[in-house]
N, C-alpha and C positions, 0 to 999 in steps of 0.2 A: 340730605341732598347736598349741602354744601361739602360734606365728607367724601360723597361718592364722586363728586365732579373734581375734585382734589385729588383723588385716587385716579380717576382717568386721565389726568393731564400726565400722570408718571409712567402710564403704559404707553405700549407701542399702538400705532393706528390699527394694526390688526386684532391686536389685544380689545382695543375700545369697539372695533366691530363687532367682536364675537361678543363681548359682555352685554352690548345693546341689544344685539338681535336675542340673547338670551332672556334679557329683561322684558322685551317686548312680548315674546311668545315662546312656546316649546318648540325648539328645533331639535332636529336628529341629525347628527353628524357621523361620518363614517370615520374620519381622521382627524386628529390634531397635533400639530407639531410644536414644541415648547421649548425654548432654548432653556440654557443651564439654569436660570433662575427659576425657571416654571412658567414663565410667561408664554401666551400664546402667539406663535409667530406664523403661522398659517392653519387652514380649517377647509373642511372640505364636507359640504351637505351629503348626507346620507343619498337622498333622491337624486341628486346630481351625479354622484359616483356610481349608482346603480345604472344611471342612463347613459352615461360614458362608457362603463365598461361592457354593457349590452352592446352598443352601436360598435365599438371597435372589435369586439370579439367576433360580430357578424361580418364586419368589413374584412378580418385577416382570413377568416375560413371561406369567404368569397372569392378571394383571391388565388386559393390554393387549385391545384390541378387535380380535384379529387374525381375518383370514378363516378359513373353517372348515378348509380344508385344510392350512393352517399351524399353528394353534393348539396343537394336540397335540405335531407334530414339534417346535416351535419350544422348548416348555416342556421337553421330553424333553433337546434338544441344549443347551438353556442350562443345565441341571443337570449335562450331561456336561462342560461346557468349564469350568463353575466350581469341579467336583470335580477336575479334571485339570490345570487351566492352570497349577501350578507343582509339577507332580511332578519336574520335574528339580532342585528344591530338595533332593531326598533325596541327590543325590551329596555325595560327601565335600569334593568341590571347592568346592560353595556354601557347605557348613557351616562350612568352615574359614576362608573369606573372611568370613562373615558373624559368626562368633562370636570368631575370633582375628584377622581382618585380613589373612588369607593372600593372598600375590601368586600367584592362581590364573589370571591370563591370562583367555583365552577359554573356559577349561574351567569357569567358574564361571556362565557364561551357562547359561540353563535352558528357555528357549522352545521351541527346537528338539526336545528330547527330550521335552519337556511335549506337545508337538504330536503326536508320533508315539506316546505312550501316549495321548493323546486319540482317535486314528485307530484305533488298536489296540481301544480299548473300543469304538468303534463298530461296528469288524469283528466282534467276538467277540458284541456285544449285537443287532446288527441284520442281522448276514448278509453273504453276499459279493455281494449286488446293492446294498450301500447306498453306492454311490459319491458321490451329490451330497452326503450327509449327513457322509460322511467328508472329503470335499473342505471341508467348511463348517468342521466342527470343527478341523481340521488348520490351515486358513488362520486362523482367529480367533484360536486358543493361539498359533501360532507368531509373530504379530505384533503381539500384545497389548503390547509393550512400546515398539512403533516404528510405522512407517506400514504401512496395509495393503499387500501387495504380490501380484503374479502368484506362486501357489504352484506352477504349473505348471514353473517350472526346475527346482525342487528334485524334485519328485516325477516328472519326466521323465528330465532330462538327468544330474542328480546321482546319483540312484540308480543309473542306468544305469551309470555311470562308476565307482561305487563296486562294484557287483557284478563287472564286467567288470576291474576293475582297470586301467582305462584311462590312459594316460599323458597325455592331451591335456586333461584337466580343468584348469579354471584355478587358480591359485594358491590364491586366496581360497576356490574351493569344495573344494579338495583340503583345506584345512586344517579348514574346517568338518566335513568328513567325518572327518577324523581326530579332531578333538575329539569327535564324535559317538560315536566308535566307543570312545573312552576313558571317555566317559560312561556307555555301556551297561555296559561292562565293570565299571566301578565299581559301579554298581548290583548286579550279578550277583555282586560278590564279597563284598559286605556285605548278602546276603538275611537272615542271622539277626538282624541288627540291625533290619530292618524289620517281623520277623515280627508284632509287636504294633500296628503302624500299620493305620488304617484306609484302604483304597483304594476309591475310587469309579470306576466302578460295577462293578468286578469284584473278585473275591476275592484276597488277598495271593498266593496260589500262581499267579495269572497273572502276576505280574510275571517270575518266572523263565521261563515261555514267551515271553512278549514280547521279554525281551533275547535268548533263544537263536534265537529265530525270525528275529529283525532280523539278528543277526550271522551265521547259517547261510543267510540269504537262502530263508526257508522260505515258507510260504503267505502269512503276512504282508505280508513282502517284496513277494512278487509283486502281492498286493492293492494295496499302494500305487501300484505302477507301473500296475497297470491304472486306479487311480484319475486318475493322471496323465495316461494317454491319454484318459480320458473327458473330461476338461478339455480337452485338444487338439482332441478331435474336435468339441466343441461350439463351440470358437472357430473352427475352420476352416470350419464349417457356418453360422457367425455366426446361431446359433441365439437371435435375440432373446428369444423367451418364456422359454426356458431362463434366460438371464442375467438378466432382469429379476428373476423370482422368486429366483434365487441371489443376486445383489447384493443385493437387499431384505433378504433373511435374514442374510448376511455382515455388511450394515452393523448390523443389529437386534444380532445376538448379539456383535459385537464391541463396540457401545456399552455393553451391558449389563454384560458381562464387564468391560470398563476401568473403568465407574464403580463397580461394586459392588467389585471388587477394591481400588480406592483408597480407598473409604470404609472399608472392613473394615481394611484395613491403617492407616488414621489414626484408628480407632475414632470414625468419623463416623456414629452411630447416630441416626437422626430418625424418631421415632415415626409410622406413618401415622395421619393423623388425618382426620375428615371434616370438609370445609372446605365450606361452603355460601355462596354469594353470590347473593342472591335480586335478581333484574333490577328489583324495584321501587326499589332502591337510586338508580337513574339517574334513573328517573321522579320521585322526590323531589327530587332535584338541579334537574331541568329546571323543575319546578312554583316552585321557590324563586329560582332565578337564572339561568334560561336566556335571558330574553329581554334583548337588548342596549339600553342607552339611546338611544333617537332611533331604533331600527332601523324600517323600514317594515312596515306592517301585511302587504305582501304576502309580504316575505320571512319573516315571522313565521309567515304561514299556509304558507307553503310548507316551512319546516323542521318545522312540526307535522305536515304531511301527509307528509313522507318519514318521519319518525320512526314515525308510525303505519302507514304501509306495510310498513317493515319489521318491525315488532312482529308484525303480521298473517302476514307471511312465514315468520317463525321458528315458527309452529305449523304449517305445512304439509310435506308430504313434499317434500325438496329433492334436487336433485342435489348433489354433492360439490363441483364447481368451479362459482363464482358470480362474478357482476361486481356492482360498484355504481358506475354512473356518476350523478354528480349535480353540479351546479354549485358553484364555490368559495363558501364561506361558507354553505353550505346545513346545516351542522351534522353532515356525515358521521360526524365522530369521536365524537360521543355517541350517535348513532343507531346507527352499526355496533357500538359496545361493548354496547348495549342488546340488539340483535339477537342477537350472540353469547351473551349470559348468557342471553336466553330458549331459544335453541336448545340450549345446554349444558343447561338445566334439561329439556328436552323429551328429549333423548338420555338423561338420566338416568333420566328416567320410564319411557320406553320401552324402552330396552335396556340399564339395568342399570349404565352407567360413566358418569362425571362427566369430560368431555373437559377438558383445560387450554384456556386462550384464549393465544394468540401474537399479540401486537399489533407488527408490524414495520414500521419506517419508514426512509427512505434517509439521515437526518440526525441526528446527536446533539442538537443544538440543539431539533429538534422532539420528540424524545424526551423531554428534560427537560421540554419544556413540557406534552405531553400525559400523561406520568407525574404531573406536578403534579396535572393536574384529576382524574385516577383515584383519587390519594391522597386529595385532598380530599373526594371522593364517600365512599370506603371510611373516612374517618377519622371523618365526620359523621353517616353513616348504616347502617354495616355493624357491626353488635354482635360484639363479641369481636376487634374490628382490632387494638386496643391491645394491645401486647406480643407481638402474633405476627403484625407486619406483613410479614413476607418470607414466611411459609405463604401470604399472600394475594395480595400482589403484589409482583412483582421487575422491576426495572429493570436491564438487562445492557448494557453496552458497555464497551469497553476501560478507562474511567475511572470507572466507576460504583462505589457504595459497597461496600466489603468486609466489612460487618457483616450478619449472619444472623440475624434474630428470629423465635424461634417459641415457642410457649406452654411455660413452665417449663423450657426447655432453654438451655444455653449451650454456645456453639461457641468455639472458637478461631479465628485468622484463615484458618488452613489450612483446617480444617474449612468453616467459613463460606464458603471460595472453591470448594470442592468442590461444595457444595450449589448455590450460585450459578450456577457455571458449568456445571452439569449441569440448570439450571432447575427447581429442586426448589420449584416454587411453582404456583399455580393459575391465576395472570393474568402472563406475562411480557411487558414491553414491552423491545423490542431493536430492533438494528438489520439492514437488510438483510445487512450482512457477517456478523454472528453467525449469523443465521438460516441462511443458506447456506453457511456454512464448516461447519455440523451437517449439511450433506446433500451437497454436493458437496465434500467433502474426504476424505481418508484417515487423518488424524492422530487419534491418542486424546484429545488435549487438547479438540477441538471434536466429533469423533463421539461423545464419551460422552455428550452429549444429545439423540443423535437418537432414543433410546428415548422420551424424554418429547415428541419432536414425534409420534409415532407414535398417533391417535386424537385429535388436538387439533384444535381451530378456529383456523385461521389467517386473520388480517387483513393483508392486503398494502395498507399506505396509501402514495399518492402512488408506485402501480406503474409510472408512466410513466418513473420515473429509472432502471429497470432496462435495461441497455445493448441497443440494438435487434440487434445482430450475435448476442445469445444468444437471441432470440424463439423459434427452432424447438426449440432446447436446452431451454429451461425449459418449454415447452408440453409436451414428453416427459417432464421431470423432474416436473412437477406432476401430470400423469396417473399416473405410476408411483408416486409417495407417495399419490395418493388411491385408486388402485386397492388397493395392497397394504397402506399404512399407514393407510388408513380415515380419511383428514384430511377436514376440510371447508376450503375454500380461499375466500376472497372476496378479489377485486382490486379496490382503490378508487380512484378518480382521478375529477377533472373531465375529464382527456383521456385517456380510458380507451385504453390500447395495444391494437394487434391480435397480441396474443401467442396469443390462440384465435380462429378464425373466430367473428364474432357470433352465427352459427347454430348453433354446437356448443356453446355455454354459456348459462346461464340469466342476464338481468339480473334484478336484485332492485327496480328502480325504473324508471319508464317514462320516455323521452325527453322528454315533455310538460312535464316539470319546466323543462328549458332554454328552451322555448317562452314559459313565463309571464314569465320575468326578462329585463329589459332596462335593466339598472343601468348598463352602461358601452358606450363605444363606442370602436373603435380607428380611428385615423387614420394613414394610411399613408403614409410620406414615404422609403422606402427606395430609390428610383430617384435621389435626390441624395445623393450621398457627401459627408460632411463630415470636415474635420479637428477635432481636440478645441478648437482655439481657436476657429475658426469655429461650431461647436456652442454653447460658452459664450456666446460674444457673442450668438448668436440667444437662447438662453434667458434672458440678462439683458435683452434688450429686451421681451421678453413677459411678465417675471415680475410677477407680483400679489402683493402681500404677503399679501393676505387668503385665499390659496389654499395647501393644503398639496401639497407635491411630492415624489416619489419616482423619481430617477434612476438606471436600472438599467444599468450598463456591464459588458463582458463581462471587463475584466482589472483587476487591481489597480492597475497602474501608470497605464491611462486613468482610472480612478475618482478616482486620488490627483492627477491633474492636473487635472481637471475640479472638483474639491473646491477645490482651492487657486484655481482662476480666478473661481469664484462665491464665495469668501471675500474675494478682492481686489475682484470688483465689488459689495461692500457688501450680501450676500444676509444677513439677519438669521435666526436661529433654525436654523443650519446644522448639520448631523448627518453623520457619516461611518461606514460600516458594511462592513466586508468581512474575508476570511480575513486579513489582516494584522495585525488586532485581537486581541489576547491574550484568552482566555475570560473572565478576571477582568474585564476593561471591555466585553466583548461584550455579557454579560447585562445590566450597568447601562446600557449604552447603547439596549438595546432597551426597557428598562422607561421611559428618559428620553423617548423618541420615543412610545413609547404612551401616557404622560402628557401630553406636548405635545399629541398629537392628541384627547385626550379632553377637555381643558382648552380646545380651539379657539385653540391658538396658531400654528397653520398653520406647521409644521416643514418645512425642506426637507432630503431625506436623499439622501446620493449612496451608492449602494451596489454590489454586485456580485449575482451569481445567489443567494446566500445567503439572500435575502429572499424568495423565490420561493414556495417550497414550504411551504406550513404554518403561515407567521409570520402571526398575527393582527393585522395593521395595515392601517389604512383611509385611503388618500390621495385628494385631489380629482384629481390630475393625474399621470399616470405616463410618463415616458419610457423606452423600452427599445431598447437597441441591438440590432442584426440577430442574430436567434437563431431557432432552430426554431419552429415555429409552437405545438408543445405548452408550450413556455417562454413564448410570448408570452401564452398565455391563461391560464397560471400567473400571470405578472405582471399581468395584468388582474384578477386575484382581489384583489389589493391596492387596486383602485380602486373606492370606492363599495361597497366589501365588504358593508355591513349596510343599504344603500339608504337612508342618511340625506338623499341629495341625489338632487337631479332626474336627473342623469347625470354620471358620472364619464368621463375622457377618458384614452385611452392614444395616446403619440403613438410609432411604430413609426419609427426611424431608422438609419441607415448610417452608422457611424463609421469612419475610416480614420486609420492613423498617417503619419508624414511620407513614408514610402515607397509610401504609396497601398494598403498591404495592408489589408484589412479586420480589425478586433480580432475579429469574430466569427468568421473563419476560423482563428484561432489557438487556439479553444476548440472549436468543433463540428465534426463531419464534414462532408464536401462535399456528400453526399446530403441532408441536413437542410437546409441553407443554400440549395441550389437548387431545392428543392422550395418553401420559403417565397418565394424570389424569384419562381419561376414563377407560383405561386398568387395573391401579392398585388402582384406587380410593377405591374401595371395598375388595382389597386384603390385607390380614395380611403379607403373607409370601410368599416368591419364592425360590426355591430351584435351585442350577446351572444347574441340569439336564432340567431345564424348559426353561433354558435362550435362546436354539437355537430357539424353537418353538415361544416364547415370542417375541423374534427380527423380526423373519419374520413375523408375525403379525403385529407388530408396523410399518414395513416398507410397507405392504400392505395398511394399514390404511393411512400412509402418502403420499403414491402415489396416492390414491383416492383424496385426498383433495389439493395437491399441484398443483399450477400453473405453468406449463413448458412454457410458452409462451415466455419468454426473451430469453432462450436457441434456443427454435426453430426457433425464428425470427433470430437468429446470424446464424444458419445451413441454412437456407433457403435462405437468402439473399447471403450468402457467397457462398454456394454449389449448388444454382439453378439458382442465377442471376449473379455471380462474381463479387459482391461488396465486395470489401476488407475491407472498412472502418468500417464495422459493427464491424470487429474482435475486435476492440478497445472496444466493450462493454463488452467483457469477462473480468471478474474481480474475479479471485480466492478468493482473499482476501477482502472481502467488509467492507470498513472503515466508520463508522457511523459518522466521522468528520475527516477533514484534520488533520494530525500529521506531527511532525518534530521530527527529531533524535537529541537528547540532550547530550553533553557530561557533565558529573559531574566530577569535579576537587576535588575529596575526599582525596587525600593523594599526597606525594611526587613522586610517580610514575606517577600517573595521571597527576601531574603539568609538567613534564620534557615531557611526550607524547604530551601535548596539546601546550607546546612550540614548539615541534618541528614541529606539525600541524599547527600552527599559522604562523609560520615564513618561513616555509621551503613548505607549501603546500597553505595556503590560501592568504598569499602576494607574492606567487610565479606567475610571469605572463607568464613564458613560458609553455604553456600547456603540453608538453611532461615531463619537469621536475616536474611538479606539480603533474602528474599523477603517475611519477615514485616515488616519495618522498611519495606520498601517500600510494603505496603499500607497501613500506618498513615496515609502521606501523599500516597496516590496522588491522591485528589481533588483536594488542595490543590495539589499539583506540577501538575496538569495545567492549573490556572488561570494557568499563567505559561510555559506551551510553545506553541509553533508548529511546525507541520511544514513544512520549507523545503528547496527544491532544493539538490542537492549541491554546484553549481556556487557557489552563494552562501555555503555553509558554508566552502568553501576559501578566500573572498576575507576573510570577517569573522572566523572563530574557527576556522582550521585548527590553529593552534597549541594550542588546547587539546585537540582531539580527536586530534591526533597522527597524523593519518591513519586511525585505527582506526573505520571506519564503525558497529561496532556500539554506539559510545557514545553516549549522550546530548550533544549540543551544549550548550555552556555560554558565555554571555556575561556577564563580570561586570557590576558595577553602573557602572563607570567609561564602559564601552564602550557598554552597553546604553542609556543615556540620550542617546548620541550617535545611535546607529541605528534607535531607537524612540520615537516620539511616541504619547502617549495618545490622542491626537485621530484620527490617520490611521493609526496602527500602524507597522509595519516599513516603515522608508524604503526605496525603491527602490535598489538595490545595483548594478543594470546593467540594460541594455535589456532583458535575458530576463525581467526580474522578475515580467512580467504571468503567469508559469506558477506563480508562487504562488497556489495557489487555497484 
């Protein structure tokens, strides 16, 4: 006793409490946290964890605006999965592993036996006919530590082989069944220790019935087989109506369980606060700052008219799927945000819940730009914003801030990331990738925010960026989300794609606004193929120093070549911008160009597609290499954008390499370019008032040519057969070849950041500290990284990577300054460098 008391004095108070409880009686824990020396710094009793997760799952689901037929049942099932999800942690195998570090192998796993307990609870509470509910709770609990999978394999094949003791079961499944038997027997062997535990939703005595029934192939065992057969029949029937409802419920229950389980385990408790965002804050901002210097009266009036129209529409009864099609530069960003705030206010008034607003865009550069606009509005006009910024407004992409600010609450980096990644905010500004990975996904890390999408107002800006091949899939996904998730969806663009037939959705503004503007004209020269040298020489001959120019090329290599030729030709005030420029230089470069334009310095910018969507720059003359017509119209949105001049000009050209291959063909699909060539090949000039009709005809032609089978296969297998593995085929950004993130150590600041990364992240063995150390530098780290094709990695810095493709590539300062130029970015490493986008 003396030795033990001396030992207790050396340990933390939490460790003493833990050891004392363990000496006095057998306790069951869900989680233990230890410091680097192995001492317990916090713990949670299993019964408390199951109770808390059960309660919060029910509360979250109870707040959502679910359809009437699902509301009660999902709250009940949410409490059930919350109360059952860690039942398997009562085994001695898991407790020995958790408390003593025992090597228990697969026997410490708890998801499958917990899923069986959840299904048994459903069977006992809801009766023999509750097949679809039992399938839901089994699937959610079984996979809550991994990807959603098809549960039919276990419920049909494995159970049958287990009962019949068949030899032809696979070794993997045979081992899984053997482990399950051991776990059930273990639970039955220590029932006396469980007598004082609290089980939900069944009393303690049911635990014995559960175990014995399963091992003796009783009623519950046969019920499980019937659940499997029920799912098999629905799959064979391709019962789309059933699977649409089932998969929505599966996604939602999985999302809530995963999010609440992780929050409880990490003690991430955020008080639910009432957060009001009056639409008037946008109106105040517009009154004070909205009119651009030198902006035409016509464009100013048009912006006001669109803003007013949308404001009125927000007070009307609206369908859930809407489009907003308006010219470039017409103020869609603020008008749509004001519309969403007014619609949110009306929903709160009429229906009693306050929806989140999710503003999604294709590119992180535009996200940073628009987020900053929203942040300035909130900071200046929203009372109570300071100190609780993230409760109101959240930016989420891979390199966004890891700090979460809420009123009077402090969160660790890990806790902050849980709240950020789950979108625990009123307004979320994010990427298409982050949004769709929370819908068309089956992984816990992304699906955990699905429940915060339900009931939201989703603004999809620059929606034309969504891949054409997925249009039929996305149409069905959007309807599914709005039908069951009660979302409002607004698809915004100056070049509205035909994801929906125009007759099937409601447009928020009238196409008459396109007729009123004639700021720019397109001059078509695509019948004449030009090599880069010829094009550059022609530009230099026509170059006027008093004019501002933007040359948009399709590849980095072609843009770098043209830039150097113009520089050699004596062009003044010359700028370069592309994906080869590090973020640390890109942001500065855009501000330099904007300042030059505002001060009338007539800059010349050579760039790639990075400039086309959403970047607020305004040039006299644009040159655009061969591209789809929607990209051409987006490029035209950078000329005379604010109507300051009589007419802007866009020259549509056709550039080829030395092998006479069009650079456009290296980037865009054959169908897009063939439609552009056929529609404009004989045309000499197009005015802005013709854009709307041209784009509609363009998309109608593309829909006739496009093969939509890839997206249709994903939908059919997922929503007609319940096959979740097919979701992995959905790739919003299709890479032509593998890429690696590469860090370029170009200066002293980069050297310090890399030193921190290498010693405190790369070499750190403790996963938690590794993650926390990276989160501290994530934003600054991103400023020095590029995503580069694997083939170029091998040539420049394969020695550091050592062939390990999961590592971040690294180029030390001595080499970085040889291959990276702050003006034009990463130098072309070979002829395929045009694939660096």
